[in-house]
C-alpha positions as CSV (number, residue, x, y, z in Angstrom):
1,M,-81.3,-24.2,-58.5
2,A,-79.6,-26.4,-55.9
3,A,-75.9,-27.0,-56.2
4,T,-74.5,-30.3,-57.5
5,S,-72.1,-32.0,-55.1
6,F,-69.2,-34.4,-55.4
7,F,-67.4,-36.0,-52.5
8,E,-64.1,-38.0,-52.5
9,E,-64.2,-38.5,-56.3
10,N,-61.3,-38.7,-58.7
11,F,-61.5,-37.0,-62.1
12,K,-58.9,-37.9,-64.7
13,Q,-58.2,-36.5,-68.2
14,I,-61.5,-34.6,-68.5
15,N,-61.7,-31.7,-70.9
16,Y,-64.0,-29.3,-69.0
17,S,-63.9,-26.7,-71.7
18,K,-66.7,-28.6,-73.3
19,E,-68.7,-29.0,-70.1
20,S,-71.1,-26.8,-68.1
21,F,-69.2,-25.8,-65.0
22,R,-71.2,-23.8,-62.5
23,N,-72.9,-24.0,-59.1
24,T,-71.1,-27.1,-58.1
25,V,-69.4,-28.2,-54.8
26,Y,-66.4,-30.5,-54.9
27,E,-65.2,-31.8,-51.5
28,S,-62.0,-33.9,-51.0
29,C,-61.8,-34.5,-54.8
30,V,-58.7,-35.0,-57.0
31,F,-58.4,-33.7,-60.5
32,E,-55.6,-35.2,-62.6
33,N,-54.6,-34.2,-66.1
34,C,-57.8,-32.2,-66.6
35,S,-58.2,-29.2,-68.8
36,F,-60.0,-26.1,-67.6
37,A,-58.7,-23.9,-70.4
38,K,-60.9,-21.0,-71.1
39,V,-63.6,-22.3,-68.7
40,N,-65.8,-19.7,-67.1
41,F,-66.0,-20.8,-63.4
42,I,-69.2,-19.5,-61.9
43,D,-70.0,-20.0,-58.2
44,L,-68.0,-23.2,-57.7
45,T,-66.6,-24.5,-54.4
46,F,-63.5,-26.7,-54.1
47,E,-62.8,-27.8,-50.6
48,E,-59.8,-29.9,-49.6
49,C,-59.2,-30.7,-53.3
50,E,-56.1,-31.3,-55.3
51,F,-55.3,-30.4,-58.9
52,I,-52.5,-32.4,-60.5
53,N,-51.1,-31.5,-63.9
54,C,-54.2,-29.5,-64.9
55,D,-54.4,-26.7,-67.4
56,F,-56.2,-23.5,-66.4
57,T,-55.0,-21.3,-69.3
58,G,-57.4,-18.5,-70.0
59,A,-59.9,-19.6,-67.3
60,F,-62.2,-17.1,-65.5
61,L,-62.5,-17.6,-61.8
62,N,-65.8,-15.8,-60.9
63,E,-66.9,-16.2,-57.3
64,T,-65.2,-19.6,-57.1
65,A,-64.1,-20.7,-53.6
66,F,-60.8,-22.5,-53.1
67,R,-60.6,-23.8,-49.5
68,E,-57.6,-25.9,-48.6
69,V,-56.8,-26.6,-52.3
70,G,-53.4,-27.7,-53.7
71,F,-52.2,-27.2,-57.2
72,V,-49.3,-29.5,-58.3
73,G,-47.7,-29.2,-61.8
74,C,-50.5,-27.0,-63.1
75,K,-50.4,-24.5,-65.9
76,M,-52.1,-21.3,-64.7
77,I,-50.7,-18.7,-67.0
78,G,-52.4,-15.3,-66.8
79,L,-55.1,-16.2,-64.3
80,N,-56.7,-13.4,-62.5
81,F,-57.4,-14.5,-58.9
82,E,-59.1,-11.2,-57.9
83,G,-62.6,-12.5,-58.6
84,I,-62.5,-15.6,-56.4
85,N,-64.4,-16.0,-53.2
86,P,-62.2,-14.9,-50.3
87,F,-64.1,-16.7,-47.6
88,R,-61.8,-19.4,-46.0
89,L,-59.4,-19.0,-49.0
90,K,-56.4,-21.3,-48.8
91,M,-54.3,-22.4,-51.8
92,D,-50.9,-23.8,-52.2
93,F,-48.9,-24.2,-55.4
94,E,-46.1,-26.6,-56.3
95,E,-44.1,-26.9,-59.5
96,S,-46.8,-24.9,-61.3
97,I,-46.6,-22.2,-63.9
98,L,-48.3,-19.0,-62.8
99,D,-46.6,-16.5,-65.1
100,Y,-48.6,-13.2,-65.6
101,A,-51.1,-14.2,-62.8
102,I,-52.8,-11.4,-60.9
103,F,-53.0,-11.6,-57.1
104,H,-53.8,-7.9,-56.7
105,G,-55.3,-7.1,-53.3
106,M,-55.6,-10.8,-52.3
107,K,-55.1,-12.2,-48.8
108,L,-53.0,-15.4,-49.0
109,I,-51.3,-15.5,-45.6
110,G,-48.9,-18.5,-45.4
111,V,-49.4,-19.5,-49.0
112,K,-46.7,-21.9,-50.3
113,M,-45.4,-21.4,-53.8
114,I,-42.8,-24.1,-54.1
115,N,-40.6,-24.4,-57.3
116,C,-43.1,-22.3,-59.3
117,S,-42.7,-20.0,-62.2
118,L,-44.1,-16.6,-61.1
119,K,-42.8,-14.4,-63.9
120,E,-44.5,-11.0,-64.2
121,C,-47.1,-11.8,-61.5
122,D,-48.9,-8.9,-60.0
123,F,-48.8,-9.0,-56.2
124,T,-49.8,-5.3,-55.7
125,A,-51.6,-4.5,-52.5
126,A,-51.7,-8.2,-51.6
127,N,-51.2,-9.8,-48.2
128,F,-48.6,-12.5,-48.6
129,Q,-47.5,-12.5,-45.0
130,K,-45.6,-15.7,-44.0
131,A,-45.6,-16.8,-47.7
132,I,-43.0,-19.3,-48.8
133,F,-41.5,-18.9,-52.2
134,T,-39.0,-21.8,-52.1
135,G,-37.2,-22.3,-55.4
136,S,-39.6,-20.0,-57.3
137,N,-38.7,-17.7,-60.2
138,L,-40.0,-14.2,-59.7
139,T,-38.6,-12.5,-62.8
140,N,-40.3,-9.1,-63.2
141,A,-43.0,-9.9,-60.6
142,L,-44.6,-6.7,-59.3
143,F,-44.5,-6.0,-55.6
144,Q,-46.0,-2.7,-54.5
145,Q,-47.7,-2.0,-51.2
146,T,-47.5,-5.8,-50.6
147,N,-47.4,-7.3,-47.1
148,L,-44.4,-9.6,-47.1
149,I,-43.9,-9.7,-43.3
150,E,-42.1,-12.9,-42.4
151,A,-42.2,-14.2,-46.0
152,D,-39.4,-16.6,-47.1
153,F,-37.5,-15.7,-50.3
154,R,-34.3,-17.5,-49.3
155,S,-34.1,-19.9,-52.3
156,S,-36.3,-18.0,-54.7
157,E,-34.7,-16.1,-57.6
158,N,-34.9,-13.0,-59.8
159,Y,-37.1,-10.9,-57.5
160,T,-37.0,-7.2,-57.2
161,I,-38.7,-5.9,-54.0
162,N,-38.4,-2.3,-52.9
163,P,-38.4,-2.3,-49.0
164,G,-39.6,1.3,-49.1
165,L,-42.8,0.3,-51.0
166,N,-43.5,-3.0,-49.3
167,Q,-43.7,-4.4,-45.7
168,V,-40.8,-6.8,-45.3
169,K,-40.2,-6.9,-41.6
170,G,-38.9,-10.3,-40.6
171,A,-38.9,-11.5,-44.2
172,R,-36.0,-13.9,-45.0
173,F,-33.7,-13.5,-48.0
174,S,-30.4,-15.2,-48.9
175,K,-27.2,-13.3,-49.2
176,D,-27.2,-14.0,-52.9
177,G,-30.6,-12.4,-53.3
178,L,-29.9,-9.1,-51.6
179,M,-29.5,-7.4,-55.0
180,G,-33.2,-7.9,-55.5
181,L,-33.8,-5.6,-52.5
182,L,-31.3,-2.9,-53.7
183,R,-32.0,-2.9,-57.4
184,D,-34.7,-0.1,-57.2
185,F,-32.2,2.1,-55.4
186,K,-29.6,2.0,-58.2
187,I,-26.9,1.0,-55.8
188,K,-23.8,-0.5,-57.3
189,V,-22.3,-3.4,-55.4
190,E,-18.8,-4.5,-56.5
191,E,-16.4,-7.2,-55.4
């Protein structure tokens, strides 16, 4: 069956949980205030697309490709990104809620996660080299065997990153965030 294609289209306030959503290519499209809650994504491609204020709660991302895709103000709680297509993968997130999301083993070099909620996300064995976490909340996020070389955590908050278990060479942290690097060592810092 040939893939259905959409080019430079705008989709607004569509509830895709009631739609068939498979084997489709979207190029340079904008999705605004759409619901993808509990949708099973199968073999979809989003290229140079933008999602604005969309809900992905409980969605399954099976072999879906995100190439140069931006998510702004989206609700993406508990998403497991492990099953997405890694070919030409490029995603950025802004003011989105990604609490409990799983990025295990993913390669997202240079990803921007700006002013996002990333509580209890799993970044285990992922490559987030040169990632930017500006203004993001990383409470209880899990970093183990994660490549964070040259990542920027200067204005992020509530992270705990063990430099002995992660690659952090050249990563940038604020002076106020240094406790997040020492917490696992049970070091007491007093004034």
